[in-house]
N, C-alpha and C positions, 0 to 999 in steps of 0.2 A: 503495498501501500505503498510508502514511504518510498519506496521508491518508481512508484507511480505520478508518483504525485508530483518528486522533483523530474520527473520527465516530461509533463506540461507547465512547471515550473521555466527551468531552462528551455524549454525547447527545442530537445537532445540527447537525449541518450549516448552522446559522449559527453560529452556534458555534466549528466547525473554520476555516470559510470565515475568519475573522476573524485566527487562529491563524496560517493559511498567507498573510496576507494578497490574498485573493480576496473571490471572490462567488460565493454560496450557491446557482448556478447549475452552479456552473464544481463546486463540488467534490459537488457533486450528482451530473453526465453523468460525472463519475470514478468512483465508485461503479455506477455504470450499466454499465460501459462494463468494467471489471470483473466484474461479475455475466454480460455480455449474453459474454464471456468464457470464464469457467468454467461458461455451460448451469449453474447455478441462483442464486437469493434467497437473499441473507447476508441482509439487513435486514428485519423491520416499522417500516413506513412506520403512521405516525397523526398526528394532529392538538396530540398530549401529545406526540413522540419521536420516536423509534429505539428498537427490539429487536434482536439476533441472533434469526434463524433457528438452529435445531439444526447445518445444514450454517456457518452464518457463524459460532458462536459456537467451533467447530473450527478456522474458516478463521482466525480472530480469535486466540486461542491462538499458533501458528503463523507467523504478521503480526509479531505481537507481537514473541516471539523476535526473529524479525530484521530489526527495524523497531528496537531495544531492541542488537543486537549491532553492526549498523551504525553506532549513536549510539557506544557507544565505541571503537567500528575509530577515528570519528572525532573522536572525544574526545583518543585516544591519540596519531593522529597531529598538530595542533595539538598537542601536550608535547611533542611530538619535536621542535619549533619554537625551544624552548625559553623560549620565553613569555607569563608567566603573563597571564593573559585573566580574565573576567568579576565579576562581582559577589562581594565579599569583607561580610560580617557580623562587624562587632566590638563588642563590647556590656562595659561594667565603671561602676566605681562613678565620681565625679564627679570627685573628687578626685585619682586612677590615671586616670584616662580623656587629665588636662591636664596631668599631672608629666609621666606617662610614654607615654602612647601615641599622647598628638595628635607630636610632636617625633617617633618612629619613623612615625609614619602618612607624613608630612611625604616624607620622607626614602624612602620604600617610593613613592607613590605616584612619583617621580622617576625613580624606577629599574625602575614596574613601569610604565605609563603606560597602558596600556592594558584593567587592574586597576581599578574603582568599588569606591569603598570608604563603609561606610554605617557611621558611627559613631555609638553611641548611649549620654549617656552619662547611671548615671540612678543612686540609691541606691535602685535597689530590688531584686528580681527579671526579670534581665532575658529573654524567649524569641528566646532569637540563630537562627532558624530555626524558623520556627513552624510547618510540619510534618516535622521533621529529626530532632528530640533533645525526648529527656526522660528527667530519671532517678529513679531506684527510688527505693524512699520515703526510705531515712538514704539516699543521695546517693554509698553505696558503687557506684552501675553504672551504667552514660549508654546508653539507645540510642538507637539511630542509623540513617536513612530512610537509605542508602546502593544505587544502583543497586536490582536486588527483592528483596531475599532486605533483613530487619532486623538490626542487626551492636548486640553490644551490645560492652560494655568497663567495666576497672576504674577508679575516680577515684581513684587515688594524689597525695596533696600538693598535688591544681589540676593531677595531669595524671591527662590518661590510658591506660591500658594493657592490654599482654592481649587486643585489637582480635581479635572473632572474631564467625564468623555466629550468630545467633542462632536464628530459626529461616528458613526456605527461602521460609514460608508461601504452602505449597504445600495445599492442600487436596481431597482426593479427585482426586488427577490432575489440579487446576485453579492454574492464579497466581495470589492474591488478590494484586496488587499490592501492597505496602499503600505510602501516603499519611503522611499527620496520624497520628497515636500520641502515646496517651497514658497513664497507670500509675495504677494502683488501688493503695488504702492497705495492698492485700496482695501488693504487688510484680507483680497480673497487666497486661497488657500487653496495648493496643485497637487495634487499630490500622484504617483508614481498608480497604479492598481497591476499587479496580481494575478486578476482573476482570468479566467477563459474567455477565448475565438469571441469579438463580438465586444467582452465587457472589457480587453486587456486594455491600457494606452496610460492615460489622466483624466482625473475625473477634478475638477475644480467644485471651491468650495466658499459660499456667502461666511463674513465670517460672525454670520447668526448657526453654523455649521448646516447647511441646507445646497445642495445639488442644482446647480447655478450652469452646469457648463461638464462638455467631455469631448475627448482627443481617443477617438480610437486607430488603433495600430494592430497588427497582423500578430503581435507578440508583446505576451509581458512586460512593462517598466519599470527601473531599479530604479534611478534618481535623474531624476530633477535640477536643471536652474538656469538664469534666468542669463543673456547672457547678449554682445554685441554691444557693440559701442553707447546704444538709446540702452538698454540693457531686456528691451525687446521683442529678442529669441527665444524660445522654448527649446535647452537644449533636451531630448529625452535619448537615454541609453536602456535598450534591450537585452535582451536577449543573450541577443544573436547580429542582430545594427539598431546606429546611431542613426535616428531624424534631427530635425532641427530646420524645424517652423513660425514664422513671425507672429506675432501675439494679439499686438495690437496696443498691449498696458504694460505697461513696467514691471520689471523687478522691482520689490522692497530696498535691497540691496543687493550688495556680489556678489551672483554665484549664484 
């Protein structure tokens, strides 16, 4: 099931194989065995990649939900062990980083050896999580991509407060799982969609969390950013291709 989900989301048997540390034929056989068991074709194969059949799209939505629930359960079980682990990115100015962060980081690493620290000290704006965080134009709100929805929190004195769900990213009953997202000068949130064909691409949400637009692409979109001299082009990084579209609105910030 996990292999099938990743084949759909990457648009490629070979890319899914790399993620699982196995070979493309192995992934192909696994997906074929699922189709044989269900007696229905889930994927259309061609030289350019794979696409979902109608039955495959329905099956994918259910499988994706189950896989995410299993991942959440695994993470919860790990947290119960009381051992922090994973990657922690910290970005700040050079002076503050050297005087404050470095001593704290050394102590933190000694107490949590399973955590990998990624420190970035620069005297300019730093994007801490390229596909996980974006600010409103006035920096009063921060939008976070956590799990299967977009969240928003208020920025108060250098801290975040009142964390809440911004949108569940559901369009026509289809979960358009968010990935990278950016905000335009009007406060609208542009989010990559990892949904199946027909709903893959970019969704656009008003500051109130209402869907106001969509960009459809033939594959899932992960990261997005505004670019160009006037920041009115949207760059979209797909699973196999890159797309550029002039959208007629400026991004709130570079990138």
